[in-house]
matplotlib code that plots the C-alpha trace (Angstrom):
import matplotlib.pyplot as plt

x = [128.7, 128.8, 127.8, 129.9, 128.0, 130.6, 131.2, 134.6, 136.6, 135.4, 138.7, 139.8, 137.0, 137.2, 140.5, 139.0, 139.8, 136.3, 133.2, 130.8, 127.1, 126.3, 128.1, 126.6, 128.0, 127.1, 125.1, 122.1, 119.3, 119.0, 115.5, 116.7, 119.4, 116.9, 114.4, 117.4, 118.9, 116.2, 115.1, 118.6, 120.5, 124.0, 127.0, 128.5, 127.7, 131.0, 129.6, 131.8, 130.3, 130.2, 127.9, 125.0, 123.5, 124.0, 126.3, 127.9, 124.3, 124.1, 120.4, 121.4, 123.1, 120.8, 118.0, 120.3, 121.3, 117.3, 116.7, 119.2, 121.5, 124.4, 126.4, 126.7, 128.1, 131.5, 131.8, 134.4, 134.9, 135.5, 138.8, 137.1, 137.7, 134.1, 133.2, 135.9, 135.7, 135.5, 132.2, 131.1, 132.6, 131.0, 127.2, 127.8, 129.0, 125.7, 123.6, 125.3, 127.7, 130.9, 132.8, 134.3, 137.7, 139.3, 141.8, 141.6, 143.4, 140.9, 138.3, 139.7, 140.6, 136.9, 135.8, 137.7, 137.6, 133.9, 134.3, 131.9, 131.4, 134.3, 136.4, 135.3, 134.4, 137.4, 136.2, 132.6, 132.4, 131.0, 130.2, 130.9, 129.0, 126.0, 123.1, 124.1, 120.9, 120.5, 117.1, 114.9, 112.3, 109.8, 109.0, 105.4, 105.0, 102.2, 101.7, 101.7, 104.0, 103.2, 105.9, 106.0, 109.0, 108.9, 111.3, 112.3, 114.7, 114.0, 114.6, 116.4, 116.0, 112.9, 111.8, 115.3, 115.6, 111.8, 113.1, 116.7, 114.5, 112.1, 115.2, 116.8, 114.2, 112.3, 115.1, 113.4, 110.4, 107.0, 107.1, 105.9, 106.6, 104.2, 104.7, 101.9, 100.7, 104.0, 105.2, 108.9, 108.9, 108.5, 112.0, 113.3, 111.6, 110.8, 107.4, 107.4, 107.1, 103.8, 102.6, 98.9, 97.0, 95.7, 92.3, 93.2, 95.9, 93.4, 92.5, 96.0, 97.0, 93.8, 94.7, 98.4, 97.4, 99.0, 102.5, 104.5, 105.7, 104.7, 107.0, 105.0, 106.8, 104.0, 105.6, 103.2, 99.9, 97.9, 96.0, 99.2, 100.4, 97.0, 97.1, 100.6, 101.2, 105.3, 107.0, 110.5, 111.5, 114.7, 116.9, 120.0, 122.4, 124.3, 124.6, 122.4, 119.6, 119.8, 119.7, 117.1, 115.0, 115.7, 114.5, 111.1, 110.4, 112.6, 110.7, 111.3, 113.4, 111.4, 108.4, 110.1, 111.2, 110.6, 110.0, 112.6, 114.6, 117.2, 120.0, 120.5, 123.0, 125.0, 128.8, 128.9, 131.0, 129.8, 131.3, 129.8, 126.3, 126.9, 127.4, 124.6, 122.2, 123.7, 122.9, 119.4, 118.9, 117.6, 118.1, 118.9, 117.5, 120.4, 123.4, 122.9, 125.7, 125.5, 124.4, 124.8, 121.5, 123.2, 124.9, 123.0, 123.5, 123.5, 124.9, 124.4, 120.5, 120.7, 122.0, 119.3, 116.7, 117.8, 117.3, 113.9, 113.2, 113.7, 116.0, 119.0, 119.9, 122.1, 121.2, 123.8, 125.2, 125.8, 127.8, 130.1, 130.4, 131.8, 135.1, 136.9, 138.3, 139.4, 140.8, 140.2]
y = [185.3, 184.8, 186.5, 187.5, 188.2, 189.7, 190.8, 190.4, 188.9, 191.8, 192.8, 189.4, 188.7, 191.7, 190.4, 187.6, 187.1, 186.1, 187.8, 189.1, 189.9, 191.2, 191.7, 192.6, 193.5, 193.0, 190.5, 189.2, 186.7, 183.5, 184.4, 187.7, 185.9, 183.3, 185.9, 187.7, 184.7, 182.0, 183.0, 184.7, 183.1, 182.7, 180.5, 180.3, 182.1, 183.1, 183.1, 184.9, 183.1, 186.0, 187.7, 185.1, 186.2, 183.5, 181.4, 179.5, 177.6, 175.0, 175.4, 178.5, 176.8, 174.1, 176.4, 177.8, 174.4, 173.4, 176.7, 177.3, 175.1, 174.0, 172.6, 176.5, 177.4, 178.1, 178.9, 181.0, 179.9, 182.3, 182.0, 181.1, 177.6, 176.7, 177.2, 175.1, 172.3, 169.0, 168.4, 171.8, 170.8, 167.3, 168.7, 170.7, 167.9, 166.1, 168.7, 168.9, 171.4, 170.0, 173.6, 174.9, 176.9, 179.5, 181.1, 182.8, 179.9, 177.6, 179.4, 179.7, 175.9, 175.0, 177.2, 175.6, 171.9, 171.6, 169.1, 165.9, 164.0, 161.9, 164.5, 165.4, 162.1, 162.0, 164.9, 163.3, 162.0, 158.7, 156.4, 153.0, 150.9, 149.0, 150.8, 153.8, 155.9, 159.1, 160.8, 162.9, 165.2, 165.9, 169.7, 169.2, 166.3, 164.0, 164.9, 162.4, 163.1, 161.2, 161.5, 159.9, 158.8, 158.4, 157.8, 160.3, 158.6, 154.9, 152.5, 155.3, 153.0, 154.7, 151.2, 151.1, 154.6, 154.1, 151.4, 153.0, 155.8, 153.6, 151.9, 155.1, 156.6, 153.6, 153.6, 156.4, 157.1, 155.6, 154.9, 152.5, 152.2, 151.1, 150.6, 151.0, 148.6, 146.7, 143.7, 144.9, 145.4, 141.6, 141.0, 143.2, 141.0, 143.7, 144.1, 147.9, 147.7, 146.9, 146.5, 147.6, 148.2, 152.0, 151.7, 150.3, 153.1, 155.5, 152.8, 151.9, 155.7, 155.9, 152.5, 154.0, 157.5, 157.0, 156.7, 159.9, 159.0, 157.2, 156.8, 155.8, 154.3, 156.0, 154.0, 155.3, 155.6, 159.1, 158.1, 158.0, 160.8, 162.6, 161.2, 161.9, 165.6, 165.7, 164.3, 163.4, 162.9, 160.3, 161.2, 159.0, 161.3, 158.7, 159.9, 157.3, 158.0, 161.6, 161.3, 158.8, 161.5, 164.3, 162.2, 161.4, 164.7, 167.5, 169.8, 167.3, 169.6, 172.4, 170.6, 170.1, 173.5, 174.2, 170.3, 168.4, 166.5, 164.1, 162.9, 159.1, 156.6, 159.3, 159.6, 163.2, 165.9, 169.0, 170.4, 168.0, 169.1, 172.7, 172.1, 169.7, 172.4, 175.1, 172.6, 171.3, 175.1, 173.0, 173.1, 170.0, 169.1, 166.8, 164.8, 160.9, 158.6, 154.8, 153.4, 150.1, 149.0, 146.1, 149.2, 149.3, 153.2, 155.3, 158.4, 160.4, 159.1, 161.4, 164.6, 164.0, 163.6, 166.5, 168.7, 167.4, 168.7, 165.9, 167.8, 165.7, 165.9, 163.3, 162.7, 163.7, 159.9, 159.6, 162.7, 161.2, 158.3, 160.0, 159.0, 161.8, 160.6, 163.5, 166.9, 170.3]
z = [47.1, 51.0, 54.5, 57.4, 60.8, 62.7, 66.5, 68.6, 65.5, 63.1, 62.2, 61.6, 59.2, 57.4, 55.8, 54.5, 50.6, 49.5, 47.9, 50.1, 49.4, 52.7, 56.1, 59.8, 63.0, 66.3, 68.6, 67.7, 68.9, 67.1, 65.8, 64.6, 62.4, 61.2, 60.1, 58.0, 56.1, 56.0, 52.9, 51.8, 48.9, 49.7, 49.2, 52.8, 56.0, 58.2, 61.4, 64.4, 67.4, 69.8, 67.4, 69.0, 72.2, 74.6, 72.6, 75.3, 75.8, 73.3, 72.8, 71.2, 68.2, 68.3, 67.3, 64.6, 63.1, 63.0, 60.9, 58.7, 56.1, 58.4, 55.4, 54.6, 57.7, 58.9, 62.8, 63.9, 67.6, 70.4, 72.3, 75.8, 77.3, 77.4, 73.8, 72.6, 75.1, 73.7, 75.4, 73.5, 70.4, 70.6, 71.0, 67.8, 65.7, 66.9, 65.4, 62.2, 62.9, 61.2, 60.2, 62.8, 63.5, 65.7, 63.1, 59.6, 57.9, 59.3, 57.7, 54.3, 54.6, 55.3, 52.7, 49.9, 51.6, 53.9, 56.3, 56.5, 59.8, 59.0, 59.0, 62.6, 64.1, 66.4, 68.0, 68.8, 72.3, 72.6, 75.3, 74.1, 77.0, 75.6, 77.8, 76.0, 75.5, 73.5, 75.0, 72.7, 73.7, 70.7, 70.1, 71.4, 73.9, 73.7, 70.3, 67.6, 64.5, 61.6, 58.7, 55.5, 53.4, 49.7, 47.1, 44.5, 42.6, 41.7, 44.4, 47.1, 50.1, 51.5, 53.4, 54.8, 55.6, 57.7, 59.4, 60.8, 61.5, 63.9, 65.0, 66.6, 67.6, 69.4, 72.0, 74.0, 72.1, 71.7, 67.6, 65.1, 61.5, 58.6, 54.8, 52.7, 49.7, 50.3, 52.2, 52.7, 56.4, 57.2, 56.3, 59.5, 61.6, 63.9, 65.8, 65.8, 61.8, 60.0, 56.7, 55.4, 52.2, 51.3, 52.5, 55.9, 56.7, 58.3, 60.8, 61.6, 62.7, 64.5, 66.1, 67.1, 67.5, 71.6, 69.9, 69.9, 66.3, 63.3, 60.2, 57.0, 54.1, 51.4, 48.1, 45.6, 47.8, 47.2, 50.0, 52.2, 51.0, 52.4, 55.8, 56.9, 58.5, 57.1, 54.3, 53.3, 49.9, 49.0, 46.3, 45.4, 43.9, 41.5, 37.9, 36.4, 38.8, 38.3, 34.9, 34.7, 36.8, 34.8, 31.6, 33.4, 34.9, 33.8, 36.5, 39.1, 41.4, 40.8, 42.3, 45.3, 46.4, 49.9, 50.8, 53.1, 50.1, 51.5, 49.6, 50.6, 50.0, 49.4, 49.0, 48.1, 50.0, 51.1, 48.4, 45.7, 47.4, 46.7, 43.3, 42.9, 44.6, 42.1, 39.0, 40.1, 41.4, 44.7, 48.2, 50.1, 53.6, 54.4, 53.1, 54.2, 53.6, 53.2, 56.6, 57.9, 59.2, 61.9, 63.7, 67.4, 67.3, 64.1, 65.3, 61.9, 61.5, 65.6, 63.5, 61.1, 63.7, 65.6, 62.5, 62.3, 65.4, 67.8, 70.2, 71.5, 75.4, 77.2, 81.3, 83.8, 84.1, 80.7, 80.7, 83.9, 81.8, 78.3, 77.1, 75.0, 71.6, 70.5, 71.5, 69.3]

ax = plt.figure().add_subplot(projection="3d")
ax.plot(x, y, z, "-o")
ax.set_aspect("equal")
plt.show()
């Protein structure tokens, strides 16, 4: 069942041939919509962008993207030039909003064939100069976030995932990565990565408490699990690994309810993810495709970090240097 939030285009949306569980009309603050739907189960949300107050302020959509599942969202854009400009669309993509359109046919197409990043990459404006930097601003300045990463399915890539998080964040953040009870970080030849045993992790965190972020590959350490503030759980959604997980622990996804579960090294489409969520009776925080760890700038990792609350901004000089790779 689906949700429709309408305002200026309510007549157009009333003609949609889909099952609807809830329809609301009017203009709402982001906080109002999040309050209504954060714990409300639905298959798709079709959102008339004019139903959002201050929708031309990209921070409004940014707040929405952090709070609700953007893989379920189909955004019906307004007809004004600002909210359909290449710059605006590029910012939507940076926040993980891939399903946007201006007409009824587009809604129905996206309803049956949700976009992945690959489908909208041509609209994403990138500066291909080597000194490109993406500036993050933490939710709480001068506050060290300690984020743990753990494999749920066997060998789901936690070590490399931590490395790529550190690699992308350290362009502008003070960040270090640490693995517990293992020595695989040594092979990355990166001075911002360390390896410690469980009993020394507390000392490591205390020593680096002036950092903005500490990324911890917790492995199987219960001590590490107790010291981190936030946890990310990695699931590789291949058939063999999912079936093996279900054989070992049938209630694995039930135990992860409400937690940040990432489909890592995933080749699933948005439609596949929705089907897997239905089958597993679970909600996944992000669908991360296989990444090239040699890339100097991992755009999809930026999108993931934004969803974690690392708000992305680009400075004025970067805006001037941007090249438009595609138009909507």
